[in-house]
C-alpha positions, 0 to 999 in steps of 0.5 A, spaced: 478 417 369 483 414 365 485 408 361 487 403 366 481 405 371 476 403 367 480 397 364 482 395 371 476 397 375 471 392 370 475 387 371 475 387 379 468 388 379 466 382 374 471 378 377 467 379 384 460 379 382 462 372 379 465 369 384 459 370 389 455 365 384 460 360 384 463 355 389 469 357 392 473 351 391 473 351 383 475 359 383 482 357 382 480 353 376 481 355 368 473 354 367 473 360 373 478 364 369 475 363 362 467 365 365 471 372 368 475 373 362 469 372 357 464 376 362 470 381 362 470 381 354 463 382 354 463 388 359 468 391 355 465 391 349 459 394 352 462 399 355 465 401 348 459 402 345 457 406 351 464 411 349 462 410 342 456 415 343 460 421 344 454 423 350 457 429 354 456 426 360 462 421 358 466 426 355 466 430 362 467 423 366 474 421 362 476 429 361 475 430 353 473 426 347 480 424 346 481 421 352 474 417 351 477 415 344 483 412 348 479 408 353 475 405 347 481 403 343 484 399 349 477 396 351 477 393 344 484 390 344 483 387 351 476 385 349 479 380 344 484 378 348 480 376 353 475 373 349 481 369 346 482 365 352 474 364 353 474 361 346 479 356 347 477 354 355 471 351 357 467 356 361 463 351 366 463 345 371 459 340 373 459 342 380 455 350 378 449 350 377 449 353 370 443 354 365 442 359 359 438 366 361 435 364 353 434 357 351 436 356 344 437 349 340 445 347 340 445 348 333 444 356 334 447 356 341 454 354 338 453 358 331 452 364 335 458 363 340 463 362 333 459 369 331 460 373 337 468 371 337 468 373 329 464 379 330 469 382 336 475 380 331 472 384 326 470 390 330 477 390 333 481 389 326 477 394 322 478 399 328 485 398 328 487 398 320 489 404 319 490 402 311 482 402 309 480 409 307 477 413 312 470 413 308 470 406 308 472 405 315 467 409 318 461 405 315 465 399 317 465 401 324 458 403 324 457 395 324 459 395 331 453 396 334 449 390 330 455 386 332 455 387 339 447 384 339 450 377 337 456 377 343 450 379 347 446 373 345 452 368 346 452 371 353 444 369 354 444 363 350 450 359 353 450 355 360 453 359 365 452 360 373 450 368 371 442 369 372 439 376 371 437 377 378 444 376 380 450 381 382 453 378 376 447 379 372 444 386 374 452 388 372 452 385 366 446 386 364 446 394 365 452 395 362 449 391 356 443 395 356 447 402 356 452 399 350 446 398 345 443 404 347 449 408 346 450 404 339 443 405 337 443 412 339 450 414 335 447 409 329 440 412 328 440 419 332 446 422 333 446 426 326 439 430 328 441 431 336 448 432 336 448 437 331 450 444 333 449 448 327 449 449 320 454 454 318 457 457 311 464 458 308 465 465 308 473 465 307 477 459 303 485 461 303 490 455 301 497 455 302 501 449 300 498 443 302 494 446 308 487 450 308 484 456 312 476 455 313 472 461 316 465 459 316 458 463 319 452 460 323 446 460 319 441 462 325 444 460 332 451 458 333 454 454 339 458 456 344 465 454 346 471 455 349 478 457 345 481 449 344 476 445 343 474 442 337 468 440 332 466 435 327 465 438 320 461 435 315 461 439 309 454 438 305 457 436 299 457 430 296 464 426 297 465 431 303 459 429 308 464 425 312 464 428 320 471 429 321 474 432 328 478 439 326 480 444 332 477 450 332 482 456 331 479 462 334 475 464 340 468 465 341 465 472 338 459 475 338 456 474 330 459 466 332 464 465 327 469 460 327 475 458 323 479 452 322 486 450 320 487 443 316 493 440 314 491 436 307 494 430 309 489 424 308 484 423 303 479 427 305 482 433 307 485 433 300 479 433 297 476 439 301 482 443 300 481 442 292 473 442 292 471 447 298 469 454 296 465 460 299 458 459 299 458 452 301 454 450 307 457 445 312 454 441 319 457 442 325 457 437 331 460 441 337 463 442 342 468 437 344 474 437 348 477 439 355 484 443 352 483 449 357 489 454 359 492 454 366 490 461 367 493 460 374 500 458 372 506 462 374 509 460 367 506 457 361 509 454 356 505 453 349 508 447 345 504 446 338 506 441 333 504 443 325 497 443 325 497 442 333 498 450 333 491 451 332 488 451 339 493 456 341 491 461 335 484 460 339 487 462 346 491 468 343 485 470 340 481 469 347 480 476 350 477 473 356 483 469 358 487 474 362 494 475 362 499 473 357 505 476 359 507 469 362 506 464 357 511 463 351 509 459 345 514 454 341 511 453 334 514 446 331 514 446 324 517 443 318 520 449 315 517 446 307 510 446 309 509 451 315 502 453 316 500 458 319 507 462 317 511 463 322 511 471 321 503 471 322 504 467 329 509 471 331 505 478 329 499 475 333 504 473 339 506 479 340 500 483 340 498 479 346 505 480 349 507 472 349 513 470 348 514 467 341 519 462 339 520 459 332 522 451 332 524 450 324 526 443 324 529 438 330 527 441 337 534 445 339 530 451 340 524 448 344 529 444 348 533 452 350 526 455 351 525 449 357 531 449 359 531 457 360 525 457 363 526 452 368 533 456 370 529 463 371 523 459 375 522 453 379 520 448 375 514 445 379 511 452 378 511 451 370 505 448 366 506 446 359 501 445 354 502 441 348 498 439 342 502 435 336 504 429 333 505 423 338 513 423 337 514 430 338 510 429 345 515 423 347 521 428 346 517 434 350 517 428 355 524 428 355 526 434 355 521 435 361 525 430 365 531 433 363 529 440 366 526 436 372 519 439 370 513 434 373 510 430 367 503 432 371 505 439 369 504 436 362 497 437 359 496 435 352 490 432 347 491 426 343 493 428 336 489 422 333 483 419 333 483 414 329 
């Protein structure tokens, strides 16, 4: 499922269910639109809580946890937009048979109404504010579930034609139940049920502003595929916040895994400075659906900065088949390249993968794509990308210039927050 599938599909289902409950003569009114948008905002919030649970079946439905977070973000944004209209315009008419599902006094009904909008606005603003340090943002964002309960109370207490036993009530009730369950799971049970295993740091290598970690499981490890990622939580004060990092290694017999981490934020800088061999960590994994297109006649792998990590894992995956039709393009900043160009080139040559170093700009990348399109039918070229959003935009432009279909581009969203 794509983001627009979720947004439009939920809006249409909610609209259809509500129109069944009100007279046809009132359909084209501001009150009906307010009722539809307010109910859809509630549905969006419920789905957002459900998507935030990180349940495996949800990730499979959307094709990866990165896609889940993208949908999660837009659900919150549109929920706030729809709720704003709902707040301004009355969502009731005299000709409707409107009664509250849960009877409250006028004072509490009005207070819950105002609090529900404030709660929604607070959730969205906190989620989108990148100036808040992640350690603080993470705990504030945990309030999303409890604040969602206030929004549910508003739905139950205000007068509307929705009853729990009609289609609209069953639809919204089911979504709210799933949303509450998802929020409770993430808030209370996730640390215990989602942990893939406990690991110990066995090797640490620091270069410039980057970090290479190697860990080995204490007990049973977890099965994963090359290109997936894990949430890493060190068992050390100040480093316990779970952060997502791509696993830069393939599955091995002893369960050993590696991470290549760029120290860009507060947490990663502390991790680079404090992590030592022997420290323990909890991993929550595996996540992601960044898989190699094995049947492609021609493959172009593009790794930007630390986005090279999944391709390192692909190179180490002995079960991945032939490599002779693949080209790895490493886009890096010459002043802070990590891993080094030489080490990556050696890994690629050992697998028979063509290697292109693109240090600054995109000239080498553009030449590689144009040459590949001249040698192979552009329709048969599969491009896999992992890197910053700005570089992704440039890659899309180059695909159009080379007549390579955008549908042949496989990528993972680089940022979760």
